[in-house]
C-alpha positions in Angstrom: 94.4 -41.1 74.3 91.4 -38.8 74.4 93.4 -36.0 72.6 94.3 -38.4 69.8 90.8 -39.6 69.3 89.5 -36.0 69.3 92.0 -35.1 66.5 90.7 -38.0 64.4 87.2 -36.8 65.0 88.0 -33.3 63.8 89.7 -34.6 60.7 86.7 -36.8 59.8 84.3 -33.8 60.3 86.4 -31.7 57.9 86.4 -34.4 55.3 82.6 -34.8 55.6 82.1 -31.0 55.2 84.3 -30.9 52.1 82.3 -33.8 50.6 79.1 -32.0 51.2 80.4 -28.8 49.6 81.7 -30.8 46.6 78.3 -32.5 46.3 76.5 -29.2 46.4 78.8 -27.8 43.7 78.2 -30.8 41.6 74.4 -30.5 42.0 74.6 -26.8 41.0 76.6 -27.7 38.0 73.7 -29.8 36.8 71.5 -26.7 36.5 73.4 -24.8 33.8 73.3 -21.0 33.8 72.3 -18.9 30.7 75.9 -17.7 30.3 77.4 -21.2 30.6 75.0 -22.7 28.1 75.3 -19.7 25.7 71.5 -19.1 25.8 70.9 -15.3 25.3 67.6 -14.0 26.6 65.1 -12.3 24.3 64.4 -8.7 25.4 61.8 -6.3 24.0 63.3 -3.1 22.7 62.1 0.0 20.9 63.9 2.9 19.1 64.1 6.4 20.5 61.8 8.4 18.3 61.7 12.1 17.5 58.6 14.1 16.7 57.2 17.6 16.7 54.8 17.7 19.6 52.7 20.1 21.7 52.7 19.6 25.4 49.5 20.1 27.3 48.7 20.7 31.0 45.2 19.8 32.2 43.2 22.1 34.5 39.8 21.6 36.1 37.1 24.0 35.1 33.3 24.6 34.7 31.2 25.2 31.6 28.7 28.1 31.6 26.3 29.3 29.0 27.5 32.2 26.9 24.7 34.3 28.2 21.6 33.9 30.5 18.6 35.9 31.3 16.5 36.0 34.5 12.8 36.6 33.8 11.2 38.8 36.4 7.7 40.3 36.5 7.3 43.9 35.4 3.5 44.0 35.9 1.6 43.2 39.1 -1.3 40.7 38.9 -2.3 37.0 39.1 -0.3 34.7 36.9 -2.8 33.3 34.3 -0.8 30.7 32.5 2.6 29.2 32.0 3.3 28.2 28.3 6.3 26.0 28.6 7.9 23.1 30.6 11.2 23.2 32.4 14.1 22.2 30.2 12.3 23.2 26.9 14.2 25.0 24.2 12.5 28.3 23.6 12.8 30.8 20.8 13.2 34.5 21.0 9.7 36.1 21.1 7.9 32.9 22.3 5.2 33.6 24.8 6.2 32.1 28.2 3.8 33.7 30.8 0.6 35.7 30.8 -0.6 37.9 33.7 -4.1 39.2 34.4 -4.3 42.4 32.3 -7.8 43.9 33.0 -6.5 46.9 34.9 -3.8 47.5 32.3 -6.3 47.4 29.4 -8.6 49.8 31.3 -5.6 52.1 31.7 -5.0 52.0 28.0 -8.6 52.8 27.2 -8.5 55.7 29.7 -5.3 57.1 28.2 -6.7 56.8 24.7 -9.8 58.8 25.7 -7.6 61.5 27.3 -5.6 61.7 24.1 -8.7 62.0 22.0 -10.0 64.9 24.3 -6.6 66.6 24.1 -6.5 66.3 20.3 -10.0 67.8 20.1 -9.0 70.7 22.3 -6.0 71.2 20.2 -8.0 71.4 17.0 -10.3 74.0 18.5 -7.4 76.0 19.9 -5.6 76.0 16.5 -8.8 77.1 14.7 -9.4 79.8 17.2 -5.8 81.1 17.0 -5.9 81.2 13.2 -9.2 83.2 13.3 -7.8 85.7 15.9 -4.6 86.2 13.8 -6.7 87.1 10.7 -8.9 89.4 12.8 -5.8 91.2 14.0 -5.0 92.2 10.4 -8.2 94.3 10.2 -7.8 95.5 13.8 -11.0 93.6 14.7 -9.3 92.2 17.9 -6.7 93.4 20.2 -3.1 92.2 20.2 -3.5 90.7 23.7 -6.4 88.5 22.5 -4.2 87.0 19.8 -1.5 86.3 22.4 -4.0 84.6 24.6 -5.2 82.4 21.8 -1.6 81.5 20.9 -0.9 80.6 24.5 -4.0 78.4 24.7 -2.8 76.6 21.5 0.6 75.9 23.0 -1.1 74.5 26.2 -3.2 72.2 24.1 -0.2 71.0 22.1 1.5 70.2 25.4 -1.6 68.4 26.6 -1.6 66.2 23.5 2.0 65.3 23.9 1.4 64.5 27.6 -1.6 62.3 26.7 0.4 60.5 24.0 3.1 59.7 26.6 0.6 58.4 29.1 -1.0 56.2 26.4 2.5 54.9 25.5 3.2 54.1 29.1 -0.2 52.4 29.5 0.4 50.3 26.4 3.9 49.4 27.7 2.5 48.3 31.0 -0.1 46.2 29.2 2.7 44.5 27.2 4.4 43.5 30.4 1.4 41.2 31.1 2.7 38.9 28.3 6.2 37.7 29.1 8.2 36.5 26.0 11.6 35.0 25.6 14.2 37.6 25.0 16.8 35.1 23.6 16.9 31.5 22.2 17.9 28.9 24.8 16.9 26.3 27.3 14.6 27.5 30.1 14.4 26.3 33.7 11.2 25.3 35.4 8.8 28.1 36.4 9.0 29.1 40.1 5.4 30.3 40.5 2.4 28.3 39.3 -0.8 29.6 37.6 -2.9 31.6 40.0 0.1 33.0 42.0 0.2 36.8 42.5 3.2 38.5 41.0 4.4 41.9 42.1 6.3 44.2 39.7 9.7 45.2 41.0 9.8 42.4 43.6 12.9 40.9 41.9 11.3 37.4 41.9 12.8 35.2 39.2 10.1 33.4 37.3 12.6 31.3 35.3 16.0 31.6 33.7 16.9 31.1 30.0 20.4 29.9 29.1 21.7 30.7 25.6 23.8 27.6 25.3 24.5 27.2 21.5 28.0 28.1 22.6 29.5 27.7 26.1 32.4 29.2 28.0 34.9 26.9 29.6 36.2 28.8 32.6 39.4 27.7 34.4 42.3 29.1 36.4 46.1 28.7 36.2 48.6 29.6 38.8 50.4 32.9 38.4 53.8 31.2 38.4 52.8 29.2 35.2 51.7 32.3 33.3 55.2 33.3 32.2 56.3 29.7 31.8 53.4 28.9 29.5 53.0 32.0 27.5 56.6 33.0 26.5 58.0 32.8 23.1 60.7 30.3 24.1 58.0 27.7 24.3 57.2 28.2 20.6 54.0 30.0 21.4 53.6 31.2 17.8 53.4 27.5 16.7 50.7 26.6 19.2 47.0 26.5 18.1 44.9 28.1 20.8 41.7 27.7 18.7 41.3 24.0 19.3 42.0 23.3 23.0 40.8 19.8 24.1 37.9 20.0 26.5 36.8 16.7 28.2 34.0 15.9 30.7 33.6 13.5 33.6 30.9 11.5 31.7 31.8 10.3 28.2 29.8 12.2 25.7 28.9 11.1 22.2 30.9 13.9 20.6 34.4 15.4 21.1 34.8 19.1 22.1 37.4 21.7 21.7 37.5 25.3 22.8 38.9 28.6 21.4 40.9 30.5 24.0 39.1 33.9 24.0 39.9 35.5 27.3 42.7 35.9 29.8 42.2 38.0 32.9 44.4 41.1 33.0 45.0 40.7 36.7 46.0 37.9 39.1 43.5 37.1 41.9 45.5 38.1 45.0 43.5 35.8 47.3 44.2 32.6 45.2 47.3 33.6 43.2 45.6 32.4 40.0 44.6 33.9 36.6 41.3 33.3 35.0 41.1 32.0 31.4 38.1 31.3 29.2 37.6 29.2 26.1 34.6 29.3 23.8 33.1 25.8 23.1 30.5 25.4 20.4 27.5 23.2 21.5 25.8 22.2 18.2 24.3 19.0 19.7 23.0 20.5 22.9 24.9 18.0 25.0 26.6 20.6 27.2 24.8 22.2 30.1 25.5 25.2 32.3 27.5 24.3 35.3 29.1 21.1 34.0 32.5 20.2 35.2 35.2 20.0 32.6 38.9 19.3 32.1 40.7 21.8 29.9 44.0 20.7 28.3 45.9 23.9 27.8 48.8 23.8 25.3 51.8 25.5 26.6 54.9 24.2 24.8 55.8 23.3 21.2 58.9 21.1 20.7 59.8 20.5 17.0 62.3 17.7 17.6 61.4 16.0 20.9 63.0 12.7 21.8 60.4 10.3 23.0 60.5 7.0 24.9 58.0 4.9 26.7 57.5 6.2 30.2 57.2 2.7 31.6 60.7 1.9 30.3 62.4 4.5 32.5 63.9 3.3 35.7 64.7 5.4 38.8 67.2 5.1 41.6 69.1 7.4 44.0 71.1 8.9 41.1 68.0 9.8 39.1 66.4 8.5 36.0 67.9 5.9 33.6 67.3 3.7 30.6 68.8 0.4 29.5 70.2 1.1 26.1 71.1 -1.8 23.8 74.2 -1.1 21.7 75.2 -2.4 18.3 76.8 -5.4 20.0 73.4 -6.2 21.6 74.8 -5.5 25.1 72.8 -3.7 27.7 74.2 -0.3 28.8 73.0 1.5 31.9 72.4 5.1 30.7 71.5 8.0 33.0 69.0 10.4 31.4 67.3 13.7 32.0 63.5 13.7 31.4 61.0 16.3 30.5 57.2 16.4 30.1 54.8 13.5 29.7 53.3 13.3 26.3 50.1 11.5 25.2 49.9 9.7 28.6 52.4 7.0 27.8 55.5 8.7 26.3 58.1 10.8 28.1 60.3 13.5 26.6 64.0 12.9 27.2 66.1 16.0 27.1 69.6 14.5 27.4 71.5 11.2 27.8 70.4 9.4 24.6 70.3 9.9 20.9 67.5 9.4 18.3 67.3 5.9 16.9 69.0 4.2 19.9 67.4 1.0 21.1 66.2 0.8 24.7 64.7 -2.0 26.8 61.0 -1.6 27.2 60.0 -4.5 29.4 61.4 -6.8 32.1 63.8 -4.2 33.5 64.5 -6.3 36.6 65.8 -9.1 34.4 68.6 -7.1 32.7 71.8 -5.6 34.0 74.6 -3.5 32.7 76.9 -5.3 30.3 74.4 -8.2 29.8 74.2 -9.8 26.3 70.7 -10.0 25.0 68.7 -10.9 21.9 66.7 -7.7 21.0 63.1 -8.2 19.8 61.5 -5.1 18.3 58.1 -4.3 19.6 
């Protein structure tokens, strides 16, 4: 009796479960799928384009003035006056410092007096020698007296030359009391103030002038990249090294490019890098010595690069891929080989696709291989 009732119970349970499954299928049937209803999703696509491009690699660097001069005292004395303010643009020959010059003026006067005395002695010695030479013709004087007069003349000539040299030195030392700008450029603040004692030969830097009408962008590349970047296979003869993009951390009102002017002949063994330098014109005075820069070095020219949007490329364990849309508007999973990034958003594709093919650019997770779509050009 119990066994019979249990069998009925099992049968009833099975019937109930079947009913639930059928009900669920019925309810699922009410929400029609895209395929069943014939609705084809719209998917954004774009064509594979080809273009002649130059590939860049960006390196950090610093900008330095094309030249700089440290101003140091060459005369000893109290600093009388400073004629500029830090940061001023100064011109070559402009007076910057003056040093107390009393002792140097006195030295010039003394040297001038010594020269005058020497020149007077020279005139007397010359007159005396000429007279003795005439007297010798009539045997009025001895030969030895003429020789003595000639020797005295030569000594006086040497004394005049020595006095002239001493006067020139005195005048030069006096000129050191006025310090002028040797070049055009921006000048730093003065280290000493008026009244400070300056010592010639101390090496104290009074200020520094930076000639910054043009700047040097200095950067380093790894030695392994040298052959890769500068070989003829990269179309080096087609690359313009005279307009290398140079950018800065702070946005400046003007754009800047540099002309590659220097490549070190040797690799730094301690860092394994090679120094390069590009000249950057600074017509607006916006660039300053020591600024950090980003130098975009061109290293490869591709005359027929295939380009796609980098965001449209998928990746899995097998590598990179694109969803290509064929002429029948079906999605085709297509493995590809990629190259360099170009212009921040485009990627070079070296194999797997052909120019002009359409590829899915958005909603990659919503498409699958073999899926029918309605392409919408971006």
